[in-house]
C-alpha positions in Angstrom: -0.8 -51.2 76.9 -2.0 -50.8 73.0 -0.7 -53.0 70.3 2.4 -51.2 67.9 1.7 -50.8 64.6 4.7 -51.0 62.5 5.5 -51.7 58.6 8.1 -53.6 59.1 10.5 -55.6 61.4 14.2 -56.4 61.2 16.2 -55.4 59.4 15.4 -51.8 59.2 16.8 -48.8 57.4 18.2 -45.9 59.3 19.1 -42.7 57.1 20.5 -45.2 54.2 22.1 -47.3 57.0 20.8 -50.7 57.1 21.0 -52.4 61.2 19.5 -55.2 62.8 18.1 -53.8 66.1 18.4 -56.3 68.8 18.7 -55.6 72.6 22.9 -55.3 72.1 23.1 -52.4 70.0 19.2 -51.0 71.0 21.0 -48.3 72.7 23.5 -47.5 69.8 20.4 -46.9 67.4 18.7 -45.3 69.5 21.6 -43.0 70.4 22.2 -42.3 66.8 18.8 -41.5 65.9 18.2 -38.9 68.7 21.6 -37.5 67.2 20.8 -37.6 63.7 17.0 -36.0 64.9 18.7 -33.3 66.5 21.7 -32.5 64.3 19.7 -33.2 60.8 16.4 -30.9 60.4 15.8 -33.3 57.4 15.9 -35.9 59.7 13.4 -34.6 62.2 11.0 -33.9 59.5 10.9 -37.4 58.1 8.2 -38.3 60.9 7.3 -41.7 59.0 10.6 -43.0 59.1 10.8 -42.1 62.7 8.4 -43.6 63.6 9.1 -46.8 62.1 12.5 -47.1 63.7 11.1 -45.9 67.3 8.7 -48.7 67.1 11.6 -51.1 66.1 13.4 -49.6 68.7 10.3 -50.7 71.1 10.3 -54.2 69.9 14.0 -54.5 70.9 12.6 -55.0 74.1 14.9 -53.5 76.3 13.7 -51.5 79.5 17.0 -49.7 80.0 16.5 -46.1 81.2 18.6 -45.1 78.9 17.0 -46.3 75.9 13.8 -44.3 77.1 15.6 -41.0 77.6 16.8 -41.5 74.0 13.5 -42.1 72.7 12.1 -39.4 74.6 15.1 -37.3 73.6 13.9 -38.6 69.5 10.1 -37.4 69.7 11.1 -34.2 71.6 13.4 -33.3 68.3 10.8 -33.9 65.8 8.3 -32.1 68.0 10.5 -28.9 68.3 11.5 -29.5 64.6 7.7 -28.4 63.7 8.3 -25.1 65.5 11.7 -24.3 64.1 11.0 -24.8 60.5 8.7 -22.4 58.1 5.3 -23.5 57.9 6.6 -24.8 53.5 9.1 -27.0 55.3 7.5 -28.0 58.8 7.4 -31.9 58.9 4.6 -34.0 57.4 2.5 -34.9 60.8 0.2 -37.5 59.2 -2.4 -39.0 61.6 -0.9 -42.8 61.5 2.7 -41.5 61.6 2.2 -39.3 65.0 -0.3 -42.0 66.7 2.3 -44.5 66.3 5.5 -42.7 67.6 2.9 -42.0 70.5 2.4 -45.4 70.8 6.0 -46.2 71.3 6.7 -43.6 73.5 4.1 -45.0 76.0 5.1 -48.4 74.9 9.1 -47.6 76.0 8.3 -46.0 79.3 6.4 -49.1 80.4 9.1 -51.1 79.4 11.4 -49.1 81.7 8.8 -48.8 84.7 8.2 -52.4 84.7 12.3 -53.5 84.5 13.8 -50.2 86.4 11.3 -48.7 88.9 10.8 -45.0 89.4 12.5 -42.8 87.2 12.0 -39.5 85.9 13.0 -37.6 82.4 12.4 -34.3 80.8 13.1 -32.4 77.8 11.7 -29.2 76.6 8.5 -30.5 75.4 7.8 -33.6 77.0 8.1 -34.8 80.6 7.5 -38.1 82.2 7.4 -39.1 85.5 6.6 -43.0 86.6 6.6 -44.7 89.9 6.7 -47.9 91.1 4.7 -48.0 95.1 2.6 -50.2 97.2 -0.9 -49.4 96.7 -2.0 -48.8 99.9 0.3 -45.3 99.8 -1.9 -44.0 97.1 -5.6 -44.9 98.7 -6.1 -41.1 99.3 -5.6 -40.1 95.5 -2.5 -40.8 94.1 -1.6 -36.9 91.9 0.9 -36.3 89.4 1.1 -32.5 89.5 3.1 -30.1 86.6 4.0 -27.1 88.2 5.6 -24.1 87.4 9.1 -23.1 88.8 8.5 -20.3 91.0 9.7 -16.7 89.4 10.0 -18.0 85.7 6.5 -16.5 84.2 4.6 -18.1 81.8 6.6 -20.7 79.7 6.6 -20.1 75.9 3.7 -22.0 74.2 5.1 -25.3 73.0 7.5 -25.5 75.9 7.5 -27.1 79.3 11.0 -25.0 80.2 10.4 -23.7 83.8 8.4 -26.6 84.9 8.9 -30.4 86.7 6.4 -32.7 87.3 5.9 -33.8 91.3 4.2 -37.0 92.7 1.9 -36.3 96.1 0.3 -39.5 97.7 -2.7 -37.5 99.0 -4.1 -34.9 96.7 -5.6 -33.2 99.6 -1.8 -32.3 100.3 -1.3 -30.2 97.3 -0.4 -26.7 98.2 -2.5 -24.2 97.1 0.7 -21.7 96.4 1.9 -23.9 93.9 1.2 -22.8 89.7 0.0 -26.1 88.5 -0.3 -26.2 84.7 -2.4 -29.6 84.8 -2.9 -32.9 87.1 -3.9 -36.2 86.8 -5.4 -37.7 90.1 -5.6 -41.8 90.3 -9.0 -43.2 91.5 -9.2 -43.6 95.2 -10.4 -47.1 95.2 -7.1 -47.9 92.8 -6.0 -50.9 95.2 -9.7 -52.8 94.2 -9.0 -52.2 90.5 -5.4 -53.6 90.7 -6.2 -56.7 93.1 -8.9 -57.5 90.7 -6.6 -57.2 87.7 -3.9 -59.5 89.3 -4.3 -62.5 91.8 -0.9 -61.7 93.9 -1.9 -59.1 96.6 1.7 -57.7 97.3 1.4 -56.4 93.4 2.9 -52.8 92.9 0.9 -49.7 91.5 3.0 -49.1 88.8 2.0 -46.0 86.9 3.2 -43.6 84.8 2.3 -39.9 83.8 3.4 -37.9 80.7 3.0 -34.2 79.9 3.2 -33.0 76.4 3.6 -29.2 76.0 1.3 -29.2 73.4 -1.2 -31.3 71.2 1.8 -31.2 67.8 1.3 -35.1 67.8 -1.9 -35.5 67.9 -3.3 -34.3 64.4 -6.9 -34.4 64.9 -9.3 -34.7 61.3 -12.1 -33.2 63.6 -10.6 -30.0 64.2 -8.7 -29.7 61.2 -12.0 -30.1 59.4 -14.0 -27.4 61.7 -11.1 -24.9 61.3 -12.9 -21.5 61.1 -16.8 -22.1 61.2 -18.6 -19.4 63.0 -15.5 -17.3 63.1 -14.2 -19.0 65.5 -11.4 -21.7 65.4 -11.6 -24.9 67.9 -8.0 -25.8 69.2 -6.5 -28.1 72.0 -5.9 -25.5 74.7 -2.5 -25.7 76.3 -0.9 -29.1 77.2 -1.9 -33.2 76.7 -1.5 -35.2 79.8 -1.1 -39.0 79.8 -1.5 -41.7 82.6 -1.2 -45.1 82.4 -1.5 -48.2 85.0 0.5 -51.0 84.3 -1.1 -54.4 84.6 -4.7 -52.7 85.3 -6.9 -51.9 82.6 -9.2 -48.1 83.5 -11.9 -48.6 81.8 -15.5 -47.6 82.5 -14.7 -46.7 86.0 -17.1 -46.4 88.6 -15.0 -43.8 90.2 -13.3 -41.2 88.0 -10.0 -40.3 86.6 -9.7 -37.1 87.7 -8.0 -34.4 85.3 -7.0 -30.6 85.9 -5.9 -28.0 83.6 -4.5 -24.3 83.9 -7.4 -22.3 81.9 -6.0 -21.2 78.6 -4.8 -17.4 79.2 -6.7 -14.3 77.2 -10.1 -15.9 76.7 -13.7 -14.5 77.4 -16.1 -16.2 79.6 -17.9 -17.2 76.6 -15.1 -18.9 75.2 -14.5 -20.6 78.7 -17.6 -21.6 78.3 -17.1 -23.6 75.2 -14.0 -25.8 76.9 -14.8 -29.6 76.6 -12.6 -32.1 77.9 -11.9 -35.0 75.6 -9.5 -37.6 75.4 -7.7 -39.6 72.4 -9.3 -42.8 70.8 -7.0 -44.5 69.2 -9.9 -46.0 67.6 -11.4 -43.6 65.7 -10.3 -42.2 62.1 -9.6 -45.8 60.8 -7.3 -46.6 63.6 -5.7 -43.0 63.2 -6.9 -41.4 66.7 -8.8 -37.9 67.2 -10.1 -36.4 70.1 -13.4 -37.8 71.6 -15.4 -36.4 74.2 -17.1 -40.0 75.2 -16.4 -40.9 78.7 -15.1 -37.5 80.3 -17.0 -34.6 81.5 -16.4 -31.0 82.5 -17.2 -30.7 86.2 -15.5 -27.4 87.4 -14.5 -24.2 86.2 -13.2 -22.0 88.6 -10.5 -19.9 90.0 -8.2 -20.3 86.5 -8.6 -24.2 86.3 -10.4 -26.5 84.6 -11.5 -29.9 86.2 -12.6 -33.1 84.3 -13.6 -36.7 85.6 -13.2 -39.5 82.7 -14.2 -42.9 83.4 -10.8 -44.4 81.8 -7.1 -43.9 81.4 -5.7 -42.7 78.0 -4.4 -39.2 76.5 -6.6 -36.2 78.0 -6.8 -32.7 76.7 -8.8 -29.7 76.8 -10.5 -28.1 73.5 -11.9 -24.5 73.4 -13.7 -22.6 70.8 -11.7 -19.0 70.5 -14.1 -16.7 68.8 -13.2 -14.2 66.5 -9.2 -15.4 65.5 -8.6 -16.8 62.2 -6.8 -20.0 62.2 -3.5 -20.4 60.9 -4.3 -21.9 57.7 -6.3 -19.0 56.9 -3.6 -16.7 56.9 -1.0 -18.3 55.1 2.7 -18.7 55.0 3.6 -15.9 52.4 1.1 -14.0 53.7 2.7 -13.6 57.2 6.2 -13.3 55.2 4.2 -10.5 53.6 3.1 -8.5 56.6 6.9 -9.6 58.5 8.5 -7.8 55.3 6.4 -5.0 55.4 6.8 -4.4 58.9 10.7 -4.4 58.4 11.4 -2.3 55.7 9.0 0.2 56.7 10.8 0.5 60.5 13.8 1.0 59.0 12.6 3.7 56.3 11.1 5.1 59.6 14.4 5.4 61.4 16.2 6.8 58.5 13.6 9.5 57.9 13.4 10.2 61.7 17.1 10.5 62.2 17.8 12.9 59.4 14.7 14.8 61.1 16.6 14.7 64.8 19.7 15.8 62.9 18.8 18.7 61.3 16.5 20.2 64.1 19.4 19.5 66.5 22.1 20.3 64.2 20.2 24.1 63.4 19.8 26.2 66.3 17.0 27.9 64.9 15.1 25.1 64.2 15.3 24.1 68.2 14.4 26.7 69.6 10.8 27.6 71.2 8.6 25.2 72.7 6.9 24.0 70.3 10.3 22.6 68.3 11.5 21.3 71.4 8.2 19.4 72.1 8.8 17.8 68.7 12.0 16.7 68.9 11.5 15.0 72.1 8.3 13.3 70.1 10.8 12.4 67.3 13.3 10.7 70.1 10.4 8.4 71.5 9.1 7.2 68.4 13.0 6.3 66.7 13.2 4.6 70.0 10.1 2.8 69.5 11.2 1.9 65.8 14.8 0.4 67.3 13.4 -1.4 69.9 10.6 -3.2 67.7 12.9 -3.8 64.7 16.0 -5.1 66.9 14.3 -7.1 69.8 10.5 -7.7 68.9 11.5 -11.3 67.4 15.2 -11.4 68.4 14.3 -11.7 72.2 12.0 -14.2 72.0 14.7 -16.8 72.5 14.6 -15.3 76.8 11.5 -15.1 79.1 13.3 -12.3 80.7 14.5 -10.5 77.7 11.3 -10.9 75.9 9.3 -9.4 78.8 11.9 -6.2 78.7 11.4 -5.4 75.4 7.8 -5.9 75.8 7.5 -3.2 78.7 10.1 -0.9 76.5 7.6 -1.1 73.7 4.9 -0.3 76.1 6.3 2.6 77.5 7.8 4.2 74.2 4.2 4.0 72.2 2.7 5.6 75.3 5.7 8.3 75.7 5.5 9.0 72.3 1.1 9.4 72.4 1.9 11.8 75.6 4.2 14.1 73.8 1.4 14.4 71.3 -0.6 15.3 73.9 1.8 17.7 74.9 2.0 19.9 72.1 -1.8 20.2 71.7 -1.9 21.8 75.0 1.2 24.1 73.8 -1.5 25.3 70.8 -4.3 25.4 73.3 -2.0 28.0 75.6 -1.0 30.0 72.6 -4.4 30.5 71.1 -6.8 30.0 73.1 -6.1 31.4 76.7 -6.3 35.4 76.3 -3.5 35.7 78.5 -1.5 32.6 77.9 1.0 32.2 80.8 4.8 32.0 80.5 4.9 28.6 83.0 8.3 28.8 84.6 10.6 25.5 84.0 8.0 24.6 81.1 9.8 21.9 79.0 11.1 20.4 82.5 7.6 20.2 83.7 6.7 18.8 80.1 9.4 16.1 80.0 8.3 15.3 83.6 4.7 14.2 82.5 5.1 12.9 79.1 8.9 10.6 80.3 7.1 10.2 83.6 3.2 9.2 83.5 4.0 6.3 80.9 6.6 5.1 83.6 3.7 4.8 85.8 1.3 3.3 84.0 3.9 0.6 83.0 5.2 0.1 86.5 1.5 -0.5 87.7 0.9 -3.0 84.7 4.1 -4.6 85.4 3.4 -5.1 89.0 -0.2 -6.2 88.5 0.1 -8.6 85.4 4.0 -9.2 84.2 3.3 -12.4 82.8 1.2 -10.8 80.1 4.4 -9.3 78.6 5.9 -11.3 75.6 5.0 -14.8 74.2 6.1 -17.4 72.0 5.1 -15.5 69.0 6.1 -11.4 69.7 7.7 -9.9 72.5 4.7 -7.4 73.4 1.4 -7.3 75.7 -0.3 -10.5 74.5 -3.8 -9.7 73.9 -6.5 -9.8 76.6 -7.7 -7.2 79.3 -4.2 -6.1 80.2 -3.6 -5.0 76.6 -6.5 -3.1 76.9 -6.1 -1.5 80.4 -2.2 -1.0 79.9 -2.5 0.3 76.8 -5.3 1.0 74.5 -7.0 2.3 77.1 -4.7 5.4 77.8 -3.7 5.6 74.2 -8.2 5.9 73.1 -8.1 8.8 76.6 -4.8 10.8 74.7 -6.7 10.7 71.0 -9.8 11.9 73.1 -7.9 14.6 74.6 -6.5 15.9 71.4 -9.4 16.0 69.5 -11.1 17.9 71.8 -7.9 19.9 72.1 -7.7 20.7 68.1 -11.8 21.3 68.3 -11.0 24.2 70.5 -7.9 25.8 68.8 -9.9 25.8 65.5 -12.3 27.5 67.3 -10.2 30.2 68.5 -8.3 30.2 65.0 -11.4 31.0 63.6 -11.5 34.8 65.7 -7.6 35.4 65.0 -7.4 38.7 62.9 -3.6 38.7 63.0 -2.6 36.9 59.6 0.5 35.7 60.7 -0.1 34.6 64.0 -3.3 32.9 62.4 -1.4 31.4 59.8 1.4 30.3 61.7 -1.0 28.4 64.6 -2.7 27.1 61.6 -0.1 25.2 60.1 0.7 23.9 63.5 -2.5 22.7 64.0 -2.6 21.1 60.5 0.5 18.9 61.1 -0.3 17.8 64.9 -4.0 16.7 63.4 -2.7 14.6 60.9 0.2 13.3 63.0 -3.2 12.4 65.6 -5.3 11.1 62.9 -2.5 8.8 61.5 -1.8 7.2 64.8 -5.9 7.1 65.8 -6.1 5.3 62.3 -3.3 3.2 63.4 -4.1 2.0 66.6 -8.0 1.5 65.6 -6.7 -1.2 62.6 -4.4 -2.3 66.0 -7.4 -3.2 68.0 -9.3 -4.4 64.7 -6.6 -6.7 63.8 -6.0 -8.2 67.5 -9.5 -8.6 67.9 -10.7 -10.0 64.0 -7.1 -11.0 63.1 -8.3 -10.4 59.1 -5.3 -9.9 56.8 -6.4 -6.8 55.5 -6.9 -5.3 58.8 -3.5 -6.6 59.7 -2.2 -5.4 56.6 -3.1 -1.6 57.1 -2.2 -2.0 60.6 2.2 -2.7 59.0 1.6 -0.4 56.9 0.0 2.8 58.9 2.6 2.0 61.9 5.7 1.5 60.4 5.3 4.4 57.9 4.6 6.8 60.5 8.3 8.0 61.1 8.3 9.0 57.4 5.2 10.9 57.3 6.7 13.2 60.1 9.6 13.4 58.4 7.7 14.9 55.0 5.5 16.8 56.6 8.0 18.5 59.5 10.9 18.5 57.1 9.8 18.6 53.5 6.8 20.7 53.3 8.2 23.3 55.9 9.3 26.3 54.2 11.2 27.5 57.3 13.0 23.8 57.6 13.8 24.0 53.9 15.5 27.5 53.8 17.4 26.6 57.2 19.1 23.5 55.2 19.2 25.2 52.0 22.9 27.4 52.0 24.1 23.8 53.8 23.1 21.9 50.6 24.2 24.9 48.4 27.4 24.3 49.8 27.4 20.8 49.2 26.4 21.2 45.5 29.1 24.2 44.5 31.6 21.8 46.3 30.7 18.8 44.4 29.9 21.0 40.9 33.5 22.4 41.2 35.1 19.4 41.7 33.9 18.1 38.8 35.3 20.3 36.0 38.2 20.5 37.3 39.0 16.8 37.0 37.3 17.3 33.4 40.2 19.7 32.9 43.1 17.9 33.6 42.2 15.3 31.5 41.7 17.7 28.2 44.9 19.3 29.4 46.9 16.1 29.0 45.0 14.9 25.7 46.4 18.1 23.7 49.6 18.3 25.5 50.8 16.1 22.0 50.1 19.4 20.1 50.0 23.2 20.4 48.3 24.4 23.4 45.9 27.4 23.3 46.3 30.0 25.1 42.8 29.6 26.1 43.2 26.3 27.5 46.0 27.3 29.7 43.9 30.3 30.8 41.3 28.0 31.4 42.9 25.6 33.1 44.6 27.9 35.5 41.5 29.6 36.4 39.8 26.3 38.0 42.9 26.1 39.9 42.7 29.5 41.6 39.1 28.8 42.0 39.7 25.6 44.0 42.4 27.4 45.6 40.3 30.0 47.5 37.6 27.3 48.3 
């Protein structure tokens, strides 16, 4: 066990309250600290203060599991405070303070293990499993395994909710059916190691396993300094695990500690080859600590699992170089906030514009007659629902895995249905212009609805059945970047755009041969609008693809602008610019205008009559007032 580093001992100041931590009050102090870091974000963000208080709690020497639970709760609060606050208000996780917190936690776990024996504690971001048993029971490879509960789906990044730690006395007994996030297996010669360290042949094997959801507390200088080099980001892939065996020094082992991690999702084969097994060395960076590959080697990479062998016991993780993704620091908080605001404002404007468009086309019979207009109404409704679901649910549903997956599935479906209605309109134009004898298909709109609303449902069902866990993550409720996104969404969109381009070319060729001016002009206007909307959507998704791959701010900005303002463009092109729409709504606008115009003079004449009542009333004034009243009464 590493020695604790602390800046002071007794007494300790806890949020302006000075107390001396002792075995008599350690539970109350730990409880107060856990409460303050839970209820007060300011308390949780003062990492240096919390680290010093935790060090003093540990030095009180109490192995009471209640104290350990409270210490774990405090550390969990500190970690979670970093993910729940904006970047500008995030805790200052300086290396020395966060390392001190790790050491305090490990020391407190050791105290409880030696004094209380077996125990298990779970928090949202940290799990602890400690065992005390006869060493002979571990001769086949004692293993601690963090597993995901069946049916829980992928846990959100930075969380261990929906997982638990299981202990297996024989590593060969670990079921292949369980979904393993991470595991640690002790050396099979652990009996010899314990006996060589302790003359007492009856000494127990006391081992503890900790798993952290992410590397929040492991502030690596080497990772921070190499961010963005060669268009890649080196980062810890997933969780961090820790192994400690009491009264036994596990260094320079002849038989290794075997650590296994679930391979990171959405990484290419090239990126997987960059995975490196590392351990946390507290002696690096002037005692602050950093990741080091010394003593660890990657042994296997198959079946979505990474295996590492290390000749010592400490904190372990795997590092991966993610290509083509900008580190968090390269797109700063103001830029992220700007993108969010642009998306929200643009979506709100598009919702309003599409709502007005739908009201106009549905309210006026002339505008809702004909196949083309009915197709357009379905297209607008699909796009309208897409914006509503996006604005209401893409962020709000992140709190629950099921809700987030549901929103992601809706967005997937509505995106494809919107594009399918574009394809239906392209087909309709082709039939009415290119074919020599356009057929009058019976129940055309019913068939169009089955295709445009039904085919995306088939794609969604297949994708959900094959990879439902790819719907939603901790950042947003949509399909995670990767093969599922490419095959389930981008590939169908690409095919639809290719279909539309070919169809529009055929229609354009046909228009050049048409001699009937009125028919040619009508189809030409439809073609211009359809091509413009398809081009807008095509460009939008091209930049969306580049934003997913490159994640540069410029591509993300263009994608946000183009994607969020599609509804506004539809309103301008199909309502503002179309003469038949303007002429159809003109009578309604004139009627409203006349009512407003008539109401205003009546009010001004009333005022004039009162103001002149003190003097002689002119005949012209009375005549004007009477005329106004008679006009108002006939409206």
